[in-house]
N, C-alpha and C positions, 0 to 999 in steps of 0.2 A: 430741676435742681431742688434738693431738700432744704429745710430751714437752716441746718448747720452750714451747708455750703453757701447759702445766701448771706449768712453772717460773715463767713470768711471772706467772701467777695467784697462786702461792704468795707471791712477793715482794710483789705488789701488796696482797694481803690483810694481810700482815705490816705494811706501811707504814700501812695504814688503822687499825691498832690504836692508833696514836699520836694519832688524831683524837678530840677530846672535844667535847661539845655547846658551842654558842655560839662556835665558832671560825670565823675567816675562812680559807678553804682555797684555796691556789693549785692549779689543776688543769692539769697538764701535757698533753702531746700524745703520741700514739703507741700502739702495740699493747699495750705493758705497762701504761701508765696507764689504758687503756680498762678493764682489770679493776679497777683501784682506783676509778674513777668509778662503775662498776656496783656495786661493793661499798658505796660510800657511799650510793647510791640505795637499796639493800636495807636498810641500817641506818636510814636516815631513814624509809622506808616502814614498818618494824617498830616504830619509836618508840625504838630503842636509842640513836639520836642525835637531838638536837633543836636547832633554831635555828642550824644552820650555814649559811654562805653560801659559794659558790664563785666564784672569779675564773678564767675559762677563758683559756688561752694561745693558743687558735686558734678559728676558726669551727667546725672539726670537733668539738672538745671541747665547744664551746658547744651545738651541736645535740644531742650525746650527752647532756649534762647536762639539757637541757630535756626530752628524751624520758623521762628518769628522774625528772622533777619535783624536781630539785635546785635550790633557790633560787640565783640568780646575782646578782652585784653587779659593781662596777667599782673600779678603783684610785682614781678620783675620789671615790667614796663611802667607800672603805676603803683609804687609802694605805699601810697597814701590814698585812702578811699574817702570820697566826699560824703557819701550817704550809703548806709547799709540797711537793706530791708530784709527781715527774716521773720520766721515764726518762732513759737515756743510751745513746749509741752505743759509747762506750769510756771506761774508767775506769783511771787509773794508780795506782800504789801510794800516792801522796799524795792520792788522791781528787780529783784534777783530772780534768776530763771533756772529751770531744768530744760535742757535741750538734748537732742540726739535720738529722738524716736525714729528718724529716718536714717540714722547711721552716719550723718555727715558732720558730726560735731567737731572734728579736728579742723577741717578747712573753714567751717563756720566760725569757730573761735579765732582762728588766725585772721580772718577778714574783719571780725568785730574789733579785735585789738588794734587794728591800724585804721579804723574808720573815725572820721571826725564826728559823725553822728550815727547812732544806731537806733533804728525804729523797728520794734518788734510788733507783729500783728497777731492777734488771737481773738477767738470768740470767748464769750463770758464763762464757758465751762472750764477754761484754763486758769481762772483765778483761784488762788489758794491762800489760806491763812498761814500755811507753813509748808515749805518745800518738802517733797516726799510724801505728802498726804494723798496726792492723786496719781503720782507717776514714779516708777522706779528710776534710779539714776543710771544712765548708760555710761559705761566705762570701756574705752577702747584700749585693747591690750595687744601686744605683739604675740603671735601664735606660740612661740616657745615659753612664754611666761603665763600662759593661760591658767595653769593649775596653781602656780605660786600666788598670782594676784587674786584668783578666786578664793584661796585660803585666807589671804590678807583681808579681803573684803568681809569674809565671814567673821574674822577675828574682830572686826569693827562693829559687828552686829547685824550685818546684812544677810538676807536670803538672796542667793545668787542664781541666776539663770543664764546659761549660755544661749545667746540669741541664734535662732534658726530661721531660715526662709520658710515660706508656706509649704514647700515641698519636702521639708524636713532636713534639707542640707544646711550646713553651717552658713550663717550670714557672714559675708565678707564686706568690709568697707572698701571704698575706692582705693585705699592704700593697702588692701589685702590683709588688713588686721581683723581681729575678732571683737565682738561686743559682749561684755558681761553686763546684764541688767541687774543692778544691785538694789534690792528693796530694803531700805533702811527704816521705812515708816516715816513719820514726821521727823525732819532733821532739825535738831535743836540749835546747832551751830554750823551752818553751811560754810562759813569762812574757815573754821578749824578743819572741817572735813575736807575741804578743797586743799588745804595745806598738807594734810596727811596723804592725800592721793598724789599731789604734785611731787612728793619726794620719792615716789616709787619708780624705779627705772623701767619696769615692765609695763607700766601704764603710760600709754602714749598721750591720752587726753581723757577728760571726763566731762560730763554734761552740766556741771555747775558753772553758770555764767554769772559771776559776782561783779556787781557795780559796772556792768558793761552797757546796760540799757539806758539810753537817754530818754526815750519815749516808748510807751506801749499804747497801741491803738486797740481798744476793746470794742468789739461789735456785740451789742445786745439786741434783743428782739425789736425794740423800738427806739434805739439810740446808739450813737457812736461816742464812746468816751475816749478822751486823750489824757493819758496819765504821764506825768513827767517826774523823773527821779530828782530828788533834792540833792544838790551838789554838796 
């Protein structure tokens, strides 16, 4: 395991320490959350945790959890989530986030919005002075609106790339939508940008997670930092 993975694992295991028996847990998506899901499986298997159920944010996470015998449920059955554990691509000093590198931003945001507590886990490379400095903003669009929303994002000043898989085929979300990666550079007003994107019918969701993080666990080379958002 390389150093980055070691850091991700440390942050993930720290976040899982907040899980208690009988909780409904939101299970995020991505390489960092994978370590958290695996840890939950270990604790359930050993009997240290009991009667928890998970709500996965993607087909990928669902398959991982099923392989670890983690009981799963849905928002229809449990519309309120006790604790959500997820990763992030970029975190600013106010603990606002950019997410969506794995393409699961829609279900991730739905779960985050109904969670009593959201813990996001990152390594130190994800900390940024201003959102957009490190990562393009993923924007999920319905296929018929791809061109119109691409033009709209460009009108706001973004350089836009239609996301493809490694084999060159179009990337499709679990909802069969497309992802436009919009490079705005440093975003001076993420709240206003979120408002502008929210009003577009062709945009299903975007990766700006504003005022959703309660806690951010940051793994550094020799330390674990726990950041909390000021209410």
